[in-house]
C-alpha positions as CSV (number, residue, x, y, z in Angstrom):
1,X,-6.8,-13.0,-49.4
2,X,-10.1,-12.2,-51.0
3,X,-12.2,-9.2,-50.2
4,X,-14.8,-11.3,-48.4
5,X,-12.2,-13.0,-46.1
6,X,-10.5,-9.7,-45.4
7,X,-13.8,-8.1,-44.5
8,X,-14.7,-11.1,-42.3
9,X,-11.4,-10.8,-40.5
10,X,-11.8,-7.1,-39.9
11,X,-15.3,-7.7,-38.5
12,X,-14.0,-10.4,-36.2
13,X,-11.2,-8.2,-34.8
14,X,-13.7,-5.3,-34.3
15,X,-16.1,-7.6,-32.4
16,X,-13.2,-8.9,-30.3
17,X,-12.1,-5.3,-29.4
18,X,-15.7,-4.2,-28.8
19,X,-16.4,-7.3,-26.6
20,X,-13.3,-6.7,-24.4
21,X,-14.3,-5.8,-20.9
22,X,-13.1,-2.5,-19.3
23,X,-10.9,-4.5,-16.8
24,X,-9.3,-6.5,-19.6
25,X,-8.6,-3.3,-21.5
26,X,-7.1,-1.7,-18.3
27,X,-4.9,-4.8,-17.8
28,X,-3.6,-4.6,-21.4
29,X,-2.9,-0.9,-21.0
30,X,-1.1,-1.6,-17.7
31,X,1.1,-4.3,-19.3
32,X,2.2,-1.8,-21.9
33,X,3.4,0.6,-19.2
34,X,7.1,-0.3,-18.8
35,X,7.5,1.6,-15.5
36,X,4.5,-0.1,-14.0
37,X,5.7,-3.6,-15.2
38,X,9.2,-2.9,-13.8
39,X,7.7,-1.8,-10.5
40,X,5.6,-5.0,-10.3
41,X,8.7,-7.2,-11.0
42,X,10.8,-5.4,-8.5
43,X,8.1,-5.5,-5.9
44,X,7.4,-9.1,-6.5
45,X,11.1,-9.9,-6.0
46,X,11.2,-7.8,-2.8
47,X,8.1,-9.6,-1.4
48,X,9.6,-13.0,-2.3
49,X,12.8,-12.1,-0.6
50,X,11.0,-10.8,2.5
51,X,8.9,-14.0,2.8
52,X,11.6,-16.6,1.9
53,X,14.9,-14.9,2.6
54,X,15.0,-15.1,6.4
55,X,14.3,-18.9,6.3
56,X,17.3,-19.4,4.0
57,X,19.7,-17.2,5.9
58,X,22.3,-19.0,8.2
59,X,21.8,-16.3,10.8
60,X,18.8,-15.1,12.8
61,X,17.7,-11.5,12.9
62,X,18.4,-11.3,16.7
63,X,21.6,-13.4,16.8
64,X,24.3,-11.5,18.7
65,X,28.0,-12.3,17.9
66,X,30.5,-10.0,19.7
67,X,33.3,-11.3,17.4
68,X,31.5,-9.9,14.3
69,X,30.9,-6.4,15.4
70,X,30.8,-3.8,12.6
71,X,32.1,-6.2,9.9
72,X,32.0,-4.6,6.4
73,X,30.1,-6.3,3.6
74,X,31.4,-9.7,2.3
75,X,33.4,-10.4,5.5
76,X,32.8,-13.1,8.0
77,X,30.0,-14.6,6.0
78,X,27.9,-11.4,6.2
79,X,27.0,-10.4,2.7
80,X,25.9,-6.9,3.8
81,X,28.1,-6.6,6.9
82,X,27.0,-6.6,10.5
83,X,25.9,-4.0,13.1
84,X,27.2,-2.9,16.5
85,X,26.0,-6.2,18.1
86,X,27.4,-8.4,15.4
87,X,24.0,-9.2,13.9
88,X,23.8,-10.0,10.2
89,X,22.5,-7.0,8.3
90,X,21.1,-8.9,5.4
91,X,18.9,-11.1,7.7
92,X,17.7,-8.1,9.7
93,X,17.0,-6.2,6.4
94,X,14.9,-9.1,5.1
95,X,13.0,-9.3,8.3
96,X,12.6,-5.5,8.4
97,X,11.3,-5.5,4.9
98,X,8.8,-8.2,5.8
99,X,7.6,-6.2,8.8
100,X,7.3,-2.9,6.9
101,X,5.4,-4.6,4.0
102,X,3.1,-6.3,6.6
103,X,2.4,-2.9,8.3
104,X,1.8,-1.3,4.9
105,X,-0.6,-4.0,3.7
106,X,-2.5,-4.5,6.9
107,X,-2.8,-0.8,7.9
108,X,-3.9,0.0,4.3
109,X,-6.5,-2.8,4.5
110,X,-7.8,-1.3,7.8
111,X,-8.1,2.1,6.2
112,X,-9.7,0.6,3.1
113,X,-12.5,-1.1,5.0
114,X,-13.3,1.9,7.2
115,X,-12.9,4.5,4.4
116,X,-14.9,2.7,1.8
117,X,-17.8,1.8,4.2
118,X,-17.8,5.4,5.7
119,X,-17.7,7.2,2.4
120,X,-20.2,5.0,0.6
121,X,-22.8,5.2,3.4
122,X,-22.3,9.0,3.7
123,X,-22.5,9.6,-0.1
124,X,-25.5,7.3,-0.7
125,X,-27.7,8.2,2.3
126,X,-26.9,12.0,2.1
127,X,-28.8,14.6,4.1
128,X,-28.0,15.2,7.8
129,X,-26.2,11.8,8.2
130,X,-23.8,12.8,5.4
131,X,-23.2,16.2,7.1
132,X,-22.5,14.6,10.5
133,X,-20.2,11.9,9.1
134,X,-18.1,14.2,6.9
135,X,-17.9,16.9,9.6
136,X,-16.4,14.2,11.8
137,X,-13.9,13.5,9.1
138,X,-13.1,17.2,8.9
139,X,-12.4,17.3,12.6
140,X,-10.0,14.4,12.4
141,X,-8.3,16.1,9.4
142,X,-7.7,19.1,11.5
143,X,-5.5,17.0,13.8
144,X,-1.9,16.5,12.7
145,X,-1.6,13.0,11.4
146,X,1.7,12.0,13.0
147,X,0.7,13.8,16.3
148,X,-2.4,11.7,16.4
149,X,-0.6,8.4,15.8
150,X,2.1,9.3,18.3
151,X,-0.6,10.1,20.9
152,X,-2.1,6.6,20.3
153,X,1.3,5.0,20.6
154,X,2.2,6.8,23.8
155,X,-1.2,6.2,25.4
156,X,-1.5,2.5,24.6
157,X,2.1,1.5,24.3
158,X,4.3,0.4,21.4
159,X,3.6,-2.9,19.8
160,X,3.3,-4.0,16.2
161,X,-0.4,-4.7,16.4
162,X,-1.1,-1.2,17.7
163,X,1.0,0.2,14.8
164,X,-1.4,-1.6,12.3
165,X,-4.4,-0.2,14.0
166,X,-3.1,3.3,14.7
167,X,-1.9,4.1,11.2
168,X,-4.9,2.4,9.6
169,X,-7.3,4.3,11.8
170,X,-6.2,7.7,10.5
171,X,-5.3,6.8,6.8
172,X,-9.0,6.1,6.0
173,X,-9.9,9.8,6.0
174,X,-8.8,10.6,2.4
175,X,-10.2,7.2,1.2
176,X,-13.6,8.1,2.6
177,X,-13.7,11.4,0.8
178,X,-12.7,9.8,-2.5
179,X,-15.4,7.1,-2.1
180,X,-18.1,9.7,-1.1
181,X,-17.4,11.7,-4.2
182,X,-17.6,8.7,-6.4
183,X,-20.8,7.5,-4.7
184,X,-22.5,10.9,-5.2
185,X,-21.8,10.4,-8.9
186,X,-23.1,6.8,-9.0
187,X,-26.2,7.0,-6.8
188,X,-28.4,8.4,-9.5
189,X,-27.2,6.1,-12.3
190,X,-29.7,3.8,-14.1
191,X,-28.4,0.5,-12.5
192,X,-28.9,2.0,-9.0
193,X,-32.4,3.2,-9.9
194,X,-33.1,-0.4,-11.1
195,X,-31.9,-1.8,-7.8
196,X,-34.2,0.5,-5.9
197,X,-37.1,-0.5,-8.1
198,X,-36.4,-4.1,-7.4
199,X,-36.9,-3.4,-3.7
200,X,-33.3,-3.8,-2.5
201,X,-32.6,-2.1,0.8
202,X,-29.9,0.6,1.2
203,X,-27.2,-1.8,2.5
204,X,-27.6,-4.2,-0.4
205,X,-27.5,-1.3,-2.9
206,X,-24.4,0.2,-1.3
207,X,-22.3,-2.9,-1.0
208,X,-23.6,-4.9,-4.0
209,X,-23.9,-2.2,-6.6
210,X,-22.2,1.0,-5.5
211,X,-19.0,-0.4,-3.9
212,X,-18.1,-2.8,-6.8
213,X,-18.2,0.2,-9.2
214,X,-15.7,2.1,-7.1
215,X,-12.9,-0.4,-7.4
216,X,-11.1,1.6,-10.1
217,X,-10.2,4.7,-8.1
218,X,-10.0,2.7,-4.8
219,X,-7.4,0.3,-6.2
220,X,-5.3,3.2,-7.5
221,X,-5.4,5.0,-4.1
222,X,-4.5,1.7,-2.3
223,X,-1.3,1.4,-4.2
224,X,-0.4,5.0,-3.2
225,X,-1.5,4.5,0.4
226,X,0.8,1.5,1.1
227,X,4.0,3.5,0.6
228,X,2.6,6.4,2.6
229,X,1.9,3.9,5.5
230,X,5.4,2.5,5.2
231,X,6.9,6.0,5.4
232,X,4.7,6.8,8.4
233,X,5.9,3.6,10.2
234,X,9.5,4.5,9.3
235,X,9.1,7.9,10.8
236,X,7.7,6.4,14.0
237,X,10.5,3.9,14.2
238,X,13.0,6.7,13.6
239,X,11.5,8.4,16.7
240,X,11.7,5.2,18.6
241,X,7.9,4.8,18.8
242,X,7.6,2.1,16.1
243,X,8.9,-1.5,16.0
244,X,10.9,-2.2,19.1
245,X,14.2,-4.0,19.3
246,X,15.3,-6.7,18.7
247,X,12.6,-6.8,15.9
248,X,13.5,-4.8,12.9
249,X,11.7,-2.7,10.3
250,X,13.1,-0.5,7.5
251,X,12.6,2.6,9.5
252,X,14.2,1.1,12.6
253,X,17.2,0.0,10.5
254,X,17.6,3.4,8.9
255,X,17.4,5.0,12.3
256,X,20.1,2.7,13.6
257,X,22.2,3.2,10.5
258,X,22.0,7.0,10.8
259,X,23.4,6.9,14.3
260,X,26.4,4.7,13.2
261,X,26.9,6.0,9.7
262,X,30.4,7.3,10.4
263,X,31.7,4.0,11.6
264,X,29.5,1.7,9.5
265,X,28.0,3.5,6.5
266,X,26.6,0.2,5.1
267,X,24.1,0.1,7.9
268,X,22.4,3.2,6.4
269,X,23.1,2.6,2.7
270,X,21.5,-0.8,2.3
271,X,18.2,-0.2,4.2
272,X,17.9,3.2,2.4
273,X,18.3,1.5,-1.0
274,X,15.6,-1.1,-0.2
275,X,13.3,1.6,1.1
276,X,13.7,3.6,-2.1
277,X,13.2,0.6,-4.3
278,X,10.0,-0.4,-2.4
279,X,8.5,3.1,-2.5
280,X,9.3,3.7,-6.1
281,X,7.8,0.3,-7.1
282,X,4.5,1.1,-5.4
283,X,4.5,4.6,-7.0
284,X,5.2,3.3,-10.5
285,X,2.4,0.7,-10.1
286,X,0.0,3.3,-8.8
287,X,0.8,5.7,-11.7
288,X,0.4,2.8,-14.2
289,X,-3.0,1.8,-12.7
290,X,-4.2,5.4,-12.8
291,X,-3.3,5.8,-16.4
292,X,-4.8,2.4,-17.3
293,X,-8.1,2.9,-15.5
294,X,-8.7,6.6,-16.4
295,X,-11.4,6.7,-19.0
296,X,-10.1,9.9,-20.4
297,X,-7.0,8.1,-21.7
298,X,-9.0,5.4,-23.5
């Protein structure tokens, strides 16, 4: 290789690296994180199992069979055993995982919409509106989280839609603070000043220029909020205020397994393992995204 060709190749590589977008660079850094990649693979398999698994099972989640009561794993066609009513644990576990993931994603989406809009408006507008909006957040923060959710559940009744709304309606508080802080940093940047000079109104500036530049920390926080929501739902189900029978969730299965653990320990072991795998996968992905997006690590 001549000096000229070597120099040309070096310039080409440098130009390629320099032209790489921040998101492309973050994706490459994320793919090099083995823990995050493992978490994505495990989570993908769990989601696939939750979506497809119940359709492939020969049992239904609420099918009662008195002749199959408390069968251990691998007996009577039940790969993970059966419960006190003879219901197949594997099928109920797959349905429970589907419900818990749905609650995690939907409630997090609710908190994302409320928190991003609230924090961005408060941070950009500032002044008295910012004071009023953030004092409202402080008041809600002073209320115990679980107590507030339980109060909503007891007042309006227990159903899966209310669980989505109740948990999502209180999880947005931290999101709003994070977004507000980032907005205060961005509101005086050159691209925002240019948008003001172009005559855009506040709404257009907030949602077309401020919010898209908040995606980094927001995406990281979302991956850490989903497992927190799943844990909150599990705690509510453990108290009997979450998903109601015969429907299942991971929390409800763990609660039922804890009461029967002496007679049928598999009813507690398998749901607990799935819960741990799910939460660890989200945490690994969140840590990987944080390291990939953090500009200090570039």
